[in-house]
Structures are given as C-alpha cells and as structure tokens.
C-alpha positions in Angstrom: -12.7 2.3 19.1 -15.7 -0.3 19.1 -14.9 -3.6 18.9 -16.8 -3.4 15.2 -13.6 -1.1 14.1 -12.3 -4.3 12.7 -13.5 -7.3 11.1 -13.6 -10.8 12.3 -10.5 -12.2 10.1 -8.8 -16.0 9.5 -5.6 -15.3 11.1 -2.7 -15.1 8.7 -0.1 -15.0 11.5 0.1 -17.0 15.0 -0.1 -13.6 16.9 -2.8 -12.0 15.1 -5.4 -11.2 18.4 -2.2 -9.4 20.0 -1.4 -7.4 16.8 -4.9 -6.2 16.4 -5.1 -5.7 20.2 -2.0 -3.6 20.3 -3.1 -1.7 17.5 -6.5 -1.0 19.2 -5.1 0.1 22.3 -2.4 2.2 20.4 -5.0 3.7 18.3 -7.4 4.3 21.0 -4.6 6.4 23.4 -4.4 8.4 20.7 -8.0 8.7 19.0 -8.3 12.3 20.3 -5.4 13.2 17.7 -6.3 11.4 14.4 -8.7 12.2 12.2 -10.7 9.6 10.1 -9.8 10.0 6.1 -12.1 8.6 3.6 -11.2 6.7 0.9 -10.4 8.9 -2.4 -10.7 12.4 -0.1 -8.7 15.3 -0.8 -6.4 15.3 2.6 -4.9 18.8 1.7 -4.6 20.1 -1.3 -2.0 17.9 -3.6 -2.5 14.5 -1.3 -5.0 12.7 -1.9 -6.4 8.6 0.0 -6.0 5.8 -2.2 -7.9 3.3 -0.7 -5.6 -0.4 -1.0 -7.0 -3.1 1.0 -6.1 -6.3 1.8 -2.8 -6.1 3.6 -5.1 -4.6 6.7 -8.5 -3.2 6.7 -9.3 0.3 5.8 -5.4 0.1 4.6 -4.8 3.2 2.0 -2.1 4.7 0.0 -1.3 8.2 -0.7 -1.0 10.3 -3.6 0.9 13.4 -3.9 0.9 15.7 -6.3 2.7 18.5 -7.2 3.9 20.3 -10.5 2.1 17.3 -12.7 4.4 14.8 -11.2 3.2 12.5 -8.9 4.2 9.8 -5.9 2.1 6.9 -4.8 3.4 6.3 -1.2 2.1 2.2 -1.2 2.3 1.7 2.7 2.4 -2.1 2.9 0.1 -2.3 -0.2 3.2 -3.2 -2.0 6.0 -4.9 0.5 8.5 -6.2 -2.5 10.3 -5.2 -5.4 10.2 -8.6 -7.2 7.4 -11.1 -6.0 4.6 -8.0 -5.8 5.7 -6.8 -9.1 6.3 -9.5 -10.8 3.4 -11.4 -9.6 0.9 -9.2 -7.5 -1.7 -12.2 -6.7 0.7 -14.0 -4.7 -0.4 -13.7 -1.7 1.9 -12.7 1.9 2.2 -14.1 4.9 1.2 -10.3 6.6 -1.8 -9.7 4.4 -5.0 -10.4 6.3 -7.4 -10.2 3.4 -5.1 -12.0 0.8 -7.0 -12.5 -2.6 -8.1 -8.8 -1.8 -4.4 -7.7 -1.3 -3.3 -9.3 -4.5 -5.9 -7.2 -6.9 -5.1 -4.2 -5.1 -1.7 -4.4 -5.8 -2.6 -5.3 -9.3 -4.7 -2.1 -9.0 -2.1 0.2 -7.6 0.8 -1.2 -10.3 -1.3 -0.4 -13.2 -2.3 3.3 -12.0 1.2 3.4 -11.0 2.2 2.8 -14.9 -0.5 4.7 -16.3 0.1 7.6 -14.1 4.2 7.3 -14.6 3.9 7.5 -10.5 7.0 7.4 -9.0 6.6 4.6 -5.8 7.9 4.7 -2.1 7.3 1.6 -0.3 7.9 1.1 3.3 10.0 -2.6 2.5 11.8 -1.4 -0.4 15.5 -1.8 -1.0 17.9 1.7 -1.5 17.3 4.3 -2.5 13.4 2.8 -1.6 11.8 5.0 -4.4 11.1 4.0 -8.2 8.8 3.3 -10.8 6.7 0.2 -11.9 7.8 -0.7 -15.7 5.4 -2.9 -17.6 6.8 -6.5 -18.3 4.2 -8.6 -20.1 1.2 -9.1 -18.3 3.6 -8.0 -14.6 5.9 -5.4 -13.9 9.4 -5.1 -13.3 11.0 -2.2 -10.2 12.9 0.7 -11.4 14.6 2.2 -8.8 14.4 5.9 -9.0 17.4 7.8 -11.1 19.2 4.8 -12.4 19.3 4.3 -16.5 17.3 1.6 -18.2 19.3 -0.7 -20.3 17.6 -2.3 -23.7 
C-alpha cells in the first residue's frame, strides 16, 4: 500500500499517526489475501458494500439481503444508539472526517428506516441488533425483539 492510500487528515486524536501507521502495517501484511471492494459493489449474492465515509476514509458498511429482509452492518459509521440516532450530525472523536461522518450517519439511518433494515452496530448495547424508528427529524433506537409501546 502506497502513502497515497490514506489522504492527509486533521488529527482527530493525539495518536492518529500511530493509528494510521499500525493500520498500514497490518493491511500491508495481509495485502495478498485482501480484495478491494468498490462502493455499491455486489460482493457475493445478497451482500453489497455501502459507502459510509467519514469515520475513516474508505469506510464501508455492508448490506445483506435474504428472503426480502435486510440487514445493515454499520461498522463504525453509527457508533451510539442514543447520540448517533437522535443527533446524527454530532461529531465523535474517532471520526476523521467529522462533517462527512454526520451526513453519512443521516443517510444510513434514512435508508434503514425506508427499507426497514435490521441494524447491527459494533458498539451498540445488547442485543446489538435493532431498528431505527423515525422520531421527528431524527431517529430512536429500537432493540430487536422488543415490543414498541405507544
């Protein structure tokens, strides 16, 4: 991986150089076993990459579809079931492109609501799976398997 693989960024935290260097080292060691996935690419039947830039350059989420049902594997694009849903535009320390990350969160949540997608987030509380419900001009997290009370 060349130095041009990661654009110059304003550091979001003190050790950004250590983070980027470590990522380059690990990915470089695995390069012969990795395949680049393009935005909106069908990776396998029923599995599609969904661009979700902002947290890190090139960040993708993954959409999985089977029997008419959909799952959004959000990765680090949506990091908190309270703040990210109620204020998707709020910046997070780990987002390297903060403004872009906020617009990405809103776009992913809009899509999840419109397509009734189950969402899996890496940092979500148990059970880690749930849905985005519209709530005014924002969203509310609804854990999978829980009943919605009026």
